C-alpha positions as CSV (number, residue, x, y, z in Angstrom):
1,M,-36.9,87.3,3.5
2,A,-33.4,87.9,1.9
3,R,-30.6,87.8,3.4
4,S,-28.3,90.3,4.2
5,G,-25.1,89.9,2.4
6,V,-27.0,91.4,-1.0
7,Q,-29.7,94.3,-0.3
8,F,-32.4,95.1,-3.0
9,E,-30.9,98.6,-3.7
10,D,-27.7,96.5,-5.2
11,V,-29.5,94.2,-7.1
12,Q,-31.8,97.3,-8.8
13,R,-28.3,99.2,-9.5
14,A,-27.4,96.1,-11.5
15,I,-30.3,95.9,-13.4
16,D,-30.4,99.4,-14.5
17,D,-27.1,98.7,-15.4
18,L,-28.3,95.6,-17.4
19,M,-31.3,97.6,-18.6
20,A,-29.4,100.5,-20.0
21,R,-27.3,98.1,-22.2
22,G,-30.1,96.9,-23.8
23,E,-29.6,92.9,-21.7
24,S,-32.4,91.8,-20.2
25,P,-31.8,91.0,-16.2
26,S,-31.5,87.2,-15.0
27,V,-29.7,85.7,-11.9
28,Q,-26.7,84.8,-13.7
29,K,-26.0,88.4,-14.9
30,V,-26.9,90.0,-12.0
31,R,-24.6,88.0,-10.0
32,E,-21.7,88.9,-12.5
33,V,-22.5,92.4,-12.3
34,L,-22.4,92.7,-8.7
35,G,-19.5,90.1,-8.9
36,T,-20.5,88.6,-5.4
37,G,-24.4,86.8,-3.3
38,S,-26.1,83.9,-3.5
39,F,-27.9,83.1,-6.1
40,T,-30.7,82.7,-4.2
41,T,-30.9,85.8,-1.9
42,I,-30.3,87.6,-5.9
43,S,-33.3,85.2,-7.2
44,D,-35.6,86.7,-3.9
45,H,-34.9,90.7,-5.3
46,L,-35.0,90.0,-9.2
47,R,-38.5,88.4,-8.2
48,E,-39.3,91.3,-6.2
49,W,-38.0,94.0,-8.3
50,R,-40.5,92.1,-11.2
51,T,-43.4,92.4,-8.7
52,R,-42.8,96.0,-8.1
53,R,-42.6,96.5,-11.7
54,E,-45.5,94.8,-11.8
55,E,-47.1,96.9,-9.1
56,N,-45.9,100.5,-11.3
57,R,-46.7,99.4,-14.4
58,D,-50.0,101.3,-14.4
59,V,-48.2,104.4,-12.7
60,P,-47.8,107.2,-15.3
61,P,-44.5,108.4,-16.0
62,P,-43.5,111.5,-13.8
63,R,-44.2,114.8,-15.9
64,G,-41.9,117.0,-18.0
65,M,-40.4,113.5,-19.4
66,P,-39.9,113.8,-23.1
67,G,-42.1,111.8,-26.1
68,V,-39.3,110.6,-27.4
69,L,-37.5,109.4,-24.1
70,Q,-41.2,108.4,-23.1
71,E,-41.6,106.0,-25.9
72,L,-37.6,104.5,-25.5
73,A,-38.7,103.8,-21.9
74,E,-41.7,101.9,-22.9
75,G,-39.9,100.2,-25.7
76,L,-37.4,98.9,-22.9
77,W,-39.9,98.4,-20.7
78,H,-41.6,95.9,-22.7
79,K,-38.5,94.3,-24.1
80,A,-37.8,94.1,-20.4
81,Q,-41.2,92.6,-19.6
82,E,-40.9,90.5,-22.6
83,S,-37.9,89.3,-21.4
84,A,-38.8,88.6,-17.8
85,N,-41.9,87.1,-19.0
86,E,-39.4,84.2,-21.0
87,T,-37.6,84.3,-17.9
88,L,-40.4,83.5,-15.8
89,A,-41.5,81.2,-17.6
90,H,-38.4,79.1,-18.5
91,Y,-38.0,79.6,-14.0
92,R,-41.6,78.7,-14.2
93,E,-41.0,75.4,-16.5
94,E,-37.9,74.8,-14.3
95,A,-39.2,75.2,-10.7
96,D,-42.4,72.5,-12.4
97,R,-39.6,69.9,-13.4
98,R,-37.9,70.5,-10.1
99,V,-41.2,70.3,-8.0
100,E,-42.1,66.7,-10.0
101,E,-38.7,65.8,-9.2
102,A,-39.2,66.5,-5.7
103,E,-42.7,64.8,-5.9
104,A,-41.1,61.3,-7.7
105,R,-38.4,61.7,-5.3
106,V,-40.9,61.8,-2.3
107,A,-42.9,58.7,-3.8
108,E,-39.5,57.1,-4.0
109,A,-38.6,57.6,-0.7
110,R,-42.1,56.4,0.1
111,R,-41.8,53.4,-1.3
112,L,-38.6,52.9,0.1
113,A,-40.2,53.9,3.2
114,E,-42.4,51.3,3.0
115,D,-39.8,48.8,1.3
116,A,-37.8,49.3,4.7
117,Q,-41.0,49.3,7.0
118,Q,-41.9,46.0,5.0
119,R,-38.1,44.3,5.1
120,E,-38.1,45.2,8.9
121,S,-41.6,43.0,9.4
122,A,-40.0,40.5,7.4
123,L,-36.8,40.7,9.2
124,A,-38.3,40.9,12.8
125,T,-40.7,37.2,11.4
126,H,-37.4,35.8,10.6
127,L,-35.2,36.9,13.1
128,A,-38.6,35.3,15.7
129,S,-38.2,32.0,13.6
130,T,-34.7,32.1,13.8
131,E,-34.3,32.5,17.6
132,Q,-37.1,29.6,17.5
133,R,-34.7,27.7,15.8
134,L,-31.8,28.6,18.2
135,E,-34.2,27.4,20.9
136,A,-34.3,24.4,19.3
137,R,-30.8,23.5,18.3
138,G,-29.8,24.5,21.6
139,T,-32.3,21.9,23.1
140,A,-31.1,19.4,20.5
141,L,-27.5,20.4,21.3
142,A,-27.8,19.5,24.9
143,R,-29.9,16.0,23.9
144,A,-27.0,15.3,21.7
145,E,-24.5,16.4,24.5
146,T,-26.0,14.2,26.7
147,Q,-25.8,11.7,23.7
148,R,-22.2,11.7,23.7
149,E,-21.4,11.6,27.2
150,Q,-23.3,8.6,26.9
151,L,-21.8,6.9,23.6
152,D,-18.4,8.2,25.5
153,E,-19.1,6.0,28.4
154,T,-20.4,3.2,26.5
155,F,-16.7,3.4,23.7
156,R,-14.8,3.7,27.2
157,R,-16.9,0.1,28.1
158,L,-16.1,-1.2,24.9
159,E,-12.4,-0.7,24.9
160,T,-12.2,-2.2,28.7
161,R,-13.9,-5.3,26.2
162,Y,-11.6,-5.1,23.7
163,A,-8.9,-5.0,26.1
164,E,-9.7,-7.9,27.6
165,Q,-10.9,-9.6,24.4
166,E,-7.6,-9.0,22.9
167,G,-5.7,-10.4,26.2
168,L,-8.2,-13.3,25.7
169,L,-7.3,-13.6,22.2
170,A,-3.3,-13.4,22.7
171,R,-3.5,-16.1,25.3
172,I,-5.5,-18.2,22.6
173,R,-3.0,-17.9,20.1
174,G,-0.4,-18.6,22.3
175,E,-2.1,-22.1,23.3
176,M,-2.7,-22.6,19.3
177,A,0.7,-22.0,18.6
178,Q,1.9,-24.2,21.0
179,Q,-1.3,-26.7,20.0
180,A,0.3,-26.6,16.5
181,V,3.8,-27.0,17.6
182,D,2.9,-30.0,19.5
183,H,0.7,-31.5,16.4
184,Q,3.4,-30.6,14.0
185,Q,6.0,-32.8,16.5
186,A,3.4,-36.0,16.9
187,V,3.1,-35.4,13.1
188,D,7.1,-35.9,12.8
189,V,7.1,-38.5,14.8
190,M,4.4,-40.4,13.3
191,E,5.8,-39.4,9.4
192,A,9.4,-41.1,10.8
193,R,7.7,-44.2,12.3
194,Q,5.8,-44.3,9.3
195,R,8.9,-44.1,7.1
196,E,10.7,-47.0,9.1
197,R,7.4,-49.0,8.3
198,L,7.8,-48.1,4.6
199,V,11.8,-48.9,5.1
200,R,10.9,-52.2,6.6
201,E,8.3,-53.6,4.1
202,E,10.7,-52.4,1.0
203,Q,13.2,-54.4,2.9
204,R,11.1,-57.4,3.2
205,H,10.4,-56.9,-0.8
206,E,13.4,-56.7,-2.0
207,S,14.5,-59.9,0.0
208,A,11.2,-61.5,-1.3
209,E,12.4,-60.2,-4.8
210,A,15.7,-61.9,-4.0
211,R,14.6,-65.4,-2.7
212,L,12.6,-65.1,-6.3
213,M,15.4,-64.5,-8.7
214,G,17.1,-67.6,-6.4
215,L,14.5,-69.3,-7.1
216,L,14.8,-68.7,-10.6
217,D,18.4,-69.4,-11.0
218,E,18.1,-72.6,-9.6
219,A,15.0,-73.5,-11.6
220,R,17.3,-72.6,-14.6
221,Q,20.4,-75.0,-12.9
222,E,17.4,-77.7,-12.9
223,R,16.8,-77.4,-16.3
224,Q,20.7,-77.5,-17.3
225,A,20.8,-81.0,-15.3
226,A,17.7,-82.3,-16.8
227,E,18.7,-81.7,-20.2
228,K,21.9,-83.6,-19.8
229,S,20.4,-86.5,-18.0
230,A,17.5,-87.1,-20.8
231,A,15.1,-85.8,-23.5
232,E,12.3,-86.8,-21.6
233,R,13.1,-85.1,-18.5
234,E,14.2,-82.2,-20.5
235,K,11.4,-82.3,-22.2
236,Q,9.0,-82.6,-18.6
237,S,11.5,-80.1,-16.9
238,G,10.8,-77.7,-19.8
239,V,7.1,-77.9,-19.5
240,R,7.6,-77.5,-15.8
241,L,10.1,-74.7,-16.4
242,E,8.0,-72.4,-18.7
243,R,4.7,-73.4,-15.9
244,L,7.4,-71.8,-13.5
245,E,8.1,-68.8,-15.6
246,R,4.9,-68.3,-16.1
247,Q,4.4,-68.5,-12.0
248,F,7.2,-65.8,-12.0
249,I,6.0,-63.9,-14.7
250,E,2.9,-64.0,-12.4
251,A,4.4,-63.4,-9.2
252,R,6.8,-60.3,-10.7
253,G,2.9,-58.7,-11.9
254,K,1.8,-59.2,-8.2
255,L,5.0,-57.5,-7.0
256,A,4.1,-54.9,-9.6
257,E,0.7,-54.2,-8.4
258,E,2.4,-54.5,-4.6
259,E,4.5,-52.1,-5.4
260,K,1.8,-49.5,-7.1
261,R,-0.7,-50.6,-4.1
262,H,2.5,-49.3,-2.0
263,R,3.1,-46.0,-4.1
264,E,-0.7,-45.4,-3.3
265,V,-0.4,-45.7,0.3
266,D,2.8,-43.2,-0.1
267,W,0.7,-41.1,-1.4
268,A,-2.3,-41.2,0.7
269,R,0.1,-40.7,3.4
270,R,2.1,-38.1,1.6
271,Q,-1.8,-36.1,1.0
272,A,-3.3,-37.5,4.9
273,E,-0.1,-35.7,6.1
274,T,-1.0,-32.2,3.9
275,L,-4.7,-32.4,5.6
276,A,-2.9,-32.8,8.8
277,D,-1.8,-29.2,8.7
278,T,-4.7,-27.6,8.1
279,R,-7.3,-30.1,10.0
280,Q,-6.3,-31.3,12.9
281,H,-9.3,-33.6,13.9
282,E,-8.8,-35.7,10.8
283,Q,-5.7,-36.7,12.9
284,A,-7.4,-39.8,14.0
285,L,-8.4,-40.6,10.5
286,L,-4.9,-40.8,9.1
287,Q,-4.1,-43.4,11.7
288,A,-6.9,-45.4,11.2
289,R,-6.1,-44.9,7.2
290,I,-2.4,-45.9,8.0
291,D,-3.5,-48.6,10.3
292,E,-6.0,-50.1,7.5
293,Q,-2.9,-49.7,5.0
294,K,-0.5,-51.4,7.3
295,H,-2.7,-54.4,7.6
296,L,-3.5,-54.6,3.9
297,L,0.5,-54.8,3.5
298,E,1.0,-57.4,6.2
299,E,-2.1,-59.1,4.3
300,Q,-0.1,-59.0,1.5
301,A,3.3,-60.0,2.5
302,R,1.5,-62.8,3.8
303,R,-0.2,-63.7,0.7
304,L,3.6,-63.1,-0.9
305,R,5.0,-65.4,1.4
306,D,1.8,-68.1,0.5
307,L,3.1,-67.4,-3.3
308,E,6.5,-68.4,-2.1
309,Q,6.1,-71.7,-0.9
310,Q,3.7,-72.5,-3.2
311,L,6.5,-71.4,-5.8
312,H,8.9,-73.6,-3.4
313,R,6.2,-76.7,-3.6
314,C,5.8,-76.5,-7.3
315,L,9.7,-76.4,-7.8
316,W,11.0,-78.6,-5.7
317,Q,7.8,-81.6,-5.8
318,T,8.9,-84.5,-7.3
319,P,6.9,-85.3,-10.9
320,P,5.9,-89.2,-11.3
321,A,8.6,-89.1,-14.3
322,R,11.1,-88.5,-11.3
323,E,10.0,-91.6,-9.4
324,K,9.9,-94.0,-13.0
325,A,13.7,-92.5,-13.4
326,E,14.8,-93.6,-9.9
327,E,13.5,-97.2,-10.4
328,K,15.7,-97.8,-12.9
329,G,18.6,-96.2,-11.0
330,G,21.9,-94.3,-12.5
331,D,22.8,-90.9,-13.2
332,V,19.3,-88.9,-13.0
333,D,19.3,-89.8,-8.8
334,D,22.4,-88.3,-8.7
335,D,21.6,-85.5,-10.9
336,N,18.4,-84.7,-9.5
337,Q,19.6,-85.0,-5.5
338,K,21.7,-81.8,-6.4
339,G,18.5,-80.0,-6.5
340,P,16.9,-80.3,-3.2
341,A,20.3,-80.1,-1.4
342,A,21.0,-76.8,-2.7
343,A,17.6,-75.9,-2.3
344,E,17.4,-76.1,1.6
345,P,19.7,-73.6,2.9
346,S,17.2,-71.4,0.7
347,E,14.3,-72.2,2.3
348,T,15.7,-72.5,5.6
349,S,17.1,-68.9,4.9
């Protein structure tokens, strides 16, 4: 039913005005003539007007109407009918298009509803699985919390043990430091004693060398005295002197070997002291090696004393030629007696 704002009579008068101007009525033109009204109300009244006109098409015109006016009215009527048919066809096409669009929107709405329903079902399934996962994670979290508490307790025990181990380590380090100090002191004492021993050995070697030099000087003096006494004595003394020089050279070579061995012993001692800084258990081996070297030095010193005695005997042993000269008597005895007399203090020294 039409609305109460614009009445059918108003629309009919607007249509009559349009048809009088030779224009076909339409919703837009009727509204322009009226100046008001909604398109829906005007469209309903226009549809009703067309329905009445269709119903009254076969009704004969009232009597007394002139033929020209009747022809004009019929012509206008046909034009109005054609215009109405065209407008109706346009409205029908527009209505069909809108119906199709509405049906398409309905189909889209149904598809969206189905999609929404499927999404809702999928979301419900996902929500259920999520709740299950949350429950599982809650259980796992509870277990993890329990494990964390156990780990905290274990960590506290380990911290206590670590503190105890730190204390023990500090005590052991203190003891090791004290042992290192004691060991260093012992090594220093041993080094001082070894230096004293080496100094004494060097002094002994120097005194032995001095004695050998004295013996060489005495041998040279004896050779000079023998040259003055006789040519034969000079010859024998020369041979004896050469022998003594060879022995002296050998003695010097042996002394050089002894010094070389002494340097080797000193190098071995330094190596042993270096190793003693890092390995305390080699201290006994170092002491044994030092004792062994001391024994070797003593043995070498003893051998040197034996060589000195042999040299002394070789220098002051009376040769056969000297005995013959003593039988003759003379200046030779006086000259030869100076050698032993001069050598006696050297032997006692």
